[in-house]
Biopython code that builds the backbone (N, CA, C, O; Angstrom):
import numpy as np
from Bio.PDB.StructureBuilder import StructureBuilder

atoms = [
    (1, "MET", "N", (268.945, 129.311, 94.238)),
    (1, "MET", "CA", (268.113, 129.296, 95.412)),
    (1, "MET", "C", (266.803, 130.016, 95.105)),
    (1, "MET", "O", (266.775, 130.997, 94.363)),
    (2, "LYS", "N", (265.745, 129.519, 95.678)),
    (2, "LYS", "CA", (264.430, 130.118, 95.451)),
    (2, "LYS", "C", (264.165, 131.192, 96.495)),
    (2, "LYS", "O", (264.736, 131.185, 97.586)),
    (3, "ASN", "N", (263.273, 132.123, 96.124)),
    (3, "ASN", "CA", (262.889, 133.187, 97.035)),
    (3, "ASN", "C", (261.482, 132.963, 97.544)),
    (3, "ASN", "O", (260.657, 132.335, 96.881)),
    (4, "CYS", "N", (261.217, 133.488, 98.743)),
    (4, "CYS", "CA", (259.920, 133.363, 99.376)),
    (4, "CYS", "C", (258.860, 134.082, 98.547)),
    (4, "CYS", "O", (259.075, 135.218, 98.125)),
    (5, "PRO", "N", (257.711, 133.431, 98.307)),
    (5, "PRO", "CA", (256.654, 134.081, 97.540)),
    (5, "PRO", "C", (255.992, 135.238, 98.286)),
    (5, "PRO", "O", (255.292, 136.046, 97.675)),
    (6, "LYS", "N", (256.205, 135.328, 99.595)),
    (6, "LYS", "CA", (255.598, 136.408, 100.379)),
    (6, "LYS", "C", (256.533, 137.594, 100.576)),
    (6, "LYS", "O", (256.153, 138.737, 100.321)),
    (7, "CYS", "N", (257.775, 137.320, 101.036)),
    (7, "CYS", "CA", (258.683, 138.419, 101.388)),
    (7, "CYS", "C", (259.877, 138.553, 100.447)),
    (7, "CYS", "O", (260.646, 139.506, 100.563)),
    (8, "GLU", "N", (260.041, 137.620, 99.524)),
    (8, "GLU", "CA", (261.112, 137.636, 98.515)),
    (8, "GLU", "C", (262.514, 137.360, 99.071)),
    (8, "GLU", "O", (263.497, 137.520, 98.347)),
    (9, "ARG", "N", (262.627, 136.953, 100.328)),
    (9, "ARG", "CA", (263.945, 136.588, 100.863)),
    (9, "ARG", "C", (264.285, 135.167, 100.451)),
    (9, "ARG", "O", (263.411, 134.406, 100.037)),
    (10, "LYS", "N", (265.555, 134.812, 100.567)),
    (10, "LYS", "CA", (266.001, 133.468, 100.189)),
    (10, "LYS", "C", (265.380, 132.423, 101.100)),
    (10, "LYS", "O", (265.290, 132.601, 102.315)),
    (11, "LEU", "N", (264.953, 131.327, 100.483)),
    (11, "LEU", "CA", (264.387, 130.215, 101.221)),
    (11, "LEU", "C", (265.471, 129.203, 101.550)),
    (11, "LEU", "O", (266.464, 129.085, 100.832)),
    (12, "LYS", "N", (265.273, 128.475, 102.641)),
    (12, "LYS", "CA", (266.142, 127.361, 102.976)),
    (12, "LYS", "C", (265.513, 126.094, 102.425)),
    (12, "LYS", "O", (264.297, 125.911, 102.491)),
    (13, "ARG", "N", (266.325, 125.248, 101.899)),
    (13, "ARG", "CA", (265.856, 123.951, 101.408)),
    (13, "ARG", "C", (265.646, 123.032, 102.604)),
    (13, "ARG", "O", (266.483, 123.000, 103.507)),
    (14, "VAL", "N", (264.550, 122.287, 102.628)),
    (14, "VAL", "CA", (264.240, 121.355, 103.705)),
    (14, "VAL", "C", (264.475, 119.936, 103.201)),
    (14, "VAL", "O", (263.937, 119.540, 102.166)),
    (15, "PHE", "N", (265.271, 119.183, 103.928)),
    (15, "PHE", "CA", (265.541, 117.798, 103.591)),
    (15, "PHE", "C", (264.871, 116.902, 104.614)),
    (15, "PHE", "O", (264.981, 117.136, 105.817)),
    (16, "HIS", "N", (264.176, 115.875, 104.138)),
    (16, "HIS", "CA", (263.490, 114.918, 105.001)),
    (16, "HIS", "C", (264.203, 113.584, 104.925)),
    (16, "HIS", "O", (264.853, 113.268, 103.929)),
    (17, "GLY", "N", (264.079, 112.818, 105.968)),
    (17, "GLY", "CA", (264.717, 111.508, 106.005)),
    (17, "GLY", "C", (265.994, 111.536, 106.817)),
    (17, "GLY", "O", (266.298, 112.525, 107.485)),
    (18, "GLU", "N", (266.732, 110.456, 106.755)),
    (18, "GLU", "CA", (267.980, 110.325, 107.505)),
    (18, "GLU", "C", (269.052, 111.231, 106.898)),
    (18, "GLU", "O", (269.401, 111.066, 105.729)),
    (19, "PRO", "N", (269.580, 112.189, 107.671)),
    (19, "PRO", "CA", (270.579, 113.104, 107.110)),
    (19, "PRO", "C", (271.956, 112.456, 106.985)),
    (19, "PRO", "O", (272.345, 111.622, 107.803)),
    (20, "THR", "N", (272.664, 112.849, 105.969)),
    (20, "THR", "CA", (274.054, 112.422, 105.826)),
    (20, "THR", "C", (274.915, 113.350, 106.669)),
    (20, "THR", "O", (274.428, 114.361, 107.176)),
    (21, "ASP", "N", (276.189, 113.014, 106.821)),
    (21, "ASP", "CA", (277.108, 113.880, 107.567)),
    (21, "ASP", "C", (277.216, 115.249, 106.896)),
    (21, "ASP", "O", (277.271, 116.278, 107.570)),
    (22, "GLU", "N", (277.247, 115.250, 105.575)),
    (22, "GLU", "CA", (277.348, 116.505, 104.825)),
    (22, "GLU", "C", (276.127, 117.399, 105.072)),
    (22, "GLU", "O", (276.274, 118.605, 105.267)),
    (23, "LEU", "N", (274.930, 116.816, 105.064)),
    (23, "LEU", "CA", (273.717, 117.594, 105.324)),
    (23, "LEU", "C", (273.695, 118.123, 106.748)),
    (23, "LEU", "O", (273.246, 119.246, 106.982)),
    (24, "ALA", "N", (274.167, 117.342, 107.692)),
    (24, "ALA", "CA", (274.219, 117.788, 109.086)),
    (24, "ALA", "C", (275.136, 118.998, 109.233)),
    (24, "ALA", "O", (274.804, 119.946, 109.945)),
    (25, "ILE", "N", (276.273, 118.972, 108.573)),
    (25, "ILE", "CA", (277.207, 120.107, 108.620)),
    (25, "ILE", "C", (276.586, 121.329, 107.957)),
    (25, "ILE", "O", (276.707, 122.442, 108.468)),
    (26, "MET", "N", (275.922, 121.129, 106.821)),
    (26, "MET", "CA", (275.266, 122.245, 106.135)),
    (26, "MET", "C", (274.175, 122.857, 107.006)),
    (26, "MET", "O", (273.968, 124.070, 106.973)),
    (27, "SER", "N", (273.477, 122.038, 107.782)),
    (27, "SER", "CA", (272.414, 122.566, 108.643)),
    (27, "SER", "C", (272.991, 123.405, 109.779)),
    (27, "SER", "O", (272.342, 124.341, 110.246)),
    (28, "LEU", "N", (274.196, 123.084, 110.224)),
    (28, "LEU", "CA", (274.848, 123.888, 111.260)),
    (28, "LEU", "C", (275.197, 125.279, 110.746)),
    (28, "LEU", "O", (275.212, 126.245, 111.509)),
    (29, "ASP", "N", (275.476, 125.376, 109.455)),
    (29, "ASP", "CA", (275.783, 126.669, 108.830)),
    (29, "ASP", "C", (274.526, 127.408, 108.409)),
    (29, "ASP", "O", (274.607, 128.469, 107.789)),
    (30, "SER", "N", (273.361, 126.858, 108.740)),
    (30, "SER", "CA", (272.046, 127.441, 108.419)),
    (30, "SER", "C", (271.776, 127.548, 106.921)),
    (30, "SER", "O", (270.961, 128.363, 106.491)),
    (31, "GLU", "N", (272.459, 126.726, 106.132)),
    (31, "GLU", "CA", (272.212, 126.717, 104.692)),
    (31, "GLU", "C", (270.948, 125.940, 104.354)),
    (31, "GLU", "O", (270.247, 126.256, 103.393)),
    (32, "ILE", "N", (270.669, 124.922, 105.155)),
    (32, "ILE", "CA", (269.513, 124.061, 104.918)),
    (32, "ILE", "C", (268.819, 123.791, 106.249)),
    (32, "ILE", "O", (269.322, 124.144, 107.315)),
    (33, "LEU", "N", (267.673, 123.166, 106.161)),
    (33, "LEU", "CA", (266.928, 122.758, 107.344)),
    (33, "LEU", "C", (266.639, 121.271, 107.216)),
    (33, "LEU", "O", (266.148, 120.818, 106.182)),
    (34, "ILE", "N", (266.937, 120.513, 108.255)),
    (34, "ILE", "CA", (266.649, 119.084, 108.235)),
    (34, "ILE", "C", (265.285, 118.881, 108.861)),
    (34, "ILE", "O", (265.058, 119.235, 110.018)),
    (35, "GLY", "N", (264.369, 118.301, 108.076)),
    (35, "GLY", "CA", (263.012, 118.065, 108.547)),
    (35, "GLY", "C", (262.912, 116.773, 109.326)),
    (35, "GLY", "O", (263.915, 116.233, 109.793)),
    (36, "ASN", "N", (261.712, 116.290, 109.461)),
    (36, "ASN", "CA", (261.510, 115.038, 110.201)),
    (36, "ASN", "C", (261.883, 113.843, 109.329)),
    (36, "ASN", "O", (262.255, 113.996, 108.165)),
    (37, "CYS", "N", (261.778, 112.671, 109.904)),
    (37, "CYS", "CA", (262.198, 111.468, 109.183)),
    (37, "CYS", "C", (261.186, 111.033, 108.119)),
    (37, "CYS", "O", (261.515, 110.229, 107.247)),
    (38, "CYS", "N", (259.981, 111.547, 108.183)),
    (38, "CYS", "CA", (258.942, 111.169, 107.227)),
    (38, "CYS", "C", (258.927, 112.135, 106.038)),
    (38, "CYS", "O", (259.253, 113.314, 106.171)),
    (39, "GLU", "N", (258.547, 111.611, 104.895)),
    (39, "GLU", "CA", (258.422, 112.469, 103.714)),
    (39, "GLU", "C", (257.297, 113.485, 103.931)),
    (39, "GLU", "O", (256.296, 113.191, 104.586)),
    (40, "CYS", "N", (257.475, 114.654, 103.383)),
    (40, "CYS", "CA", (256.508, 115.731, 103.549)),
    (40, "CYS", "C", (256.426, 116.501, 102.239)),
    (40, "CYS", "O", (257.369, 116.481, 101.448)),
    (41, "ILE", "N", (255.315, 117.173, 102.003)),
    (41, "ILE", "CA", (255.168, 117.914, 100.749)),
    (41, "ILE", "C", (255.938, 119.230, 100.774)),
    (41, "ILE", "O", (256.196, 119.812, 99.721)),
    (42, "TYR", "N", (256.307, 119.704, 101.960)),
    (42, "TYR", "CA", (257.015, 120.979, 102.065)),
    (42, "TYR", "C", (258.505, 120.768, 101.887)),
    (42, "TYR", "O", (259.105, 119.935, 102.566)),
    (43, "ASN", "N", (259.107, 121.523, 100.975)),
    (43, "ASN", "CA", (260.531, 121.358, 100.720)),
    (43, "ASN", "C", (261.337, 122.649, 100.833)),
    (43, "ASN", "O", (262.537, 122.651, 100.557)),
    (44, "TYR", "N", (260.691, 123.753, 101.237)),
    (44, "TYR", "CA", (261.387, 125.016, 101.469)),
    (44, "TYR", "C", (260.833, 125.687, 102.714)),
    (44, "TYR", "O", (259.670, 125.494, 103.070)),
    (45, "TYR", "N", (261.677, 126.480, 103.377)),
    (45, "TYR", "CA", (261.279, 127.172, 104.600)),
    (45, "TYR", "C", (261.793, 128.605, 104.558)),
    (45, "TYR", "O", (262.909, 128.863, 104.108)),
    (46, "CYS", "N", (260.966, 129.533, 105.030)),
    (46, "CYS", "CA", (261.357, 130.945, 105.111)),
    (46, "CYS", "C", (261.538, 131.321, 106.579)),
    (46, "CYS", "O", (260.593, 131.241, 107.364)),
    (47, "ASP", "N", (262.756, 131.733, 106.949)),
    (47, "ASP", "CA", (263.034, 132.174, 108.317)),
    (47, "ASP", "C", (262.244, 133.427, 108.667)),
    (47, "ASP", "O", (261.746, 133.567, 109.784)),
    (48, "ASN", "N", (262.134, 134.325, 107.716)),
    (48, "ASN", "CA", (261.470, 135.606, 107.960)),
    (48, "ASN", "C", (259.974, 135.425, 108.211)),
    (48, "ASN", "O", (259.444, 135.987, 109.170)),
    (49, "CYS", "N", (259.299, 134.672, 107.392)),
    (49, "CYS", "CA", (257.847, 134.462, 107.500)),
    (49, "CYS", "C", (257.502, 133.308, 108.443)),
    (49, "CYS", "O", (256.352, 133.172, 108.859)),
    (50, "ASP", "N", (258.486, 132.481, 108.780)),
    (50, "ASP", "CA", (258.296, 131.284, 109.600)),
    (50, "ASP", "C", (257.229, 130.381, 108.990)),
    (50, "ASP", "O", (256.307, 129.928, 109.667)),
    (51, "GLU", "N", (257.386, 130.130, 107.672)),
    (51, "GLU", "CA", (256.429, 129.285, 106.947)),
    (51, "GLU", "C", (257.166, 128.314, 106.050)),
    (51, "GLU", "O", (258.270, 128.583, 105.578)),
    (52, "PHE", "N", (256.522, 127.168, 105.825)),
    (52, "PHE", "CA", (257.021, 126.153, 104.898)),
    (52, "PHE", "C", (256.280, 126.270, 103.576)),
    (52, "PHE", "O", (255.112, 126.657, 103.538)),
    (53, "PHE", "N", (256.977, 125.930, 102.485)),
    (53, "PHE", "CA", (256.392, 126.024, 101.155)),
    (53, "PHE", "C", (256.718, 124.762, 100.363)),
    (53, "PHE", "O", (257.735, 124.109, 100.596)),
    (54, "SER", "N", (255.850, 124.439, 99.442)),
    (54, "SER", "CA", (256.078, 123.352, 98.507)),
    (54, "SER", "C", (256.250, 123.972, 97.129)),
    (54, "SER", "O", (255.271, 124.327, 96.472)),
    (55, "LEU", "N", (257.492, 124.100, 96.698)),
    (55, "LEU", "CA", (257.781, 124.758, 95.411)),
    (55, "LEU", "C", (258.530, 123.835, 94.484)),
    (55, "LEU", "O", (258.855, 124.219, 93.361)),
]
sb = StructureBuilder()
sb.init_structure("model")
sb.init_model(0)
sb.init_chain("A")
sb.init_seg("    ")
for serial, (resi, resn, name, xyz) in enumerate(atoms, 1):
    if name == "N":
        sb.init_residue(resn, " ", resi, " ")
    sb.init_atom(name, np.array(xyz, "f"), 0.0, 1.0, " ", f" {name:<3s}", serial, name[0])
structure = sb.get_structure()
């Protein structure tokens, strides 16, 4: 898992597109974040900083 470049806490992976059942369950456990249906350059999110990152 990658760490936030600002606060060094663990980042959540952001998945875009139609989620699978497995991804939906993982998002309920707050392991990942499901983004919108469109592709985006941001693929990580920091809960602490409330920012998205492209890493």
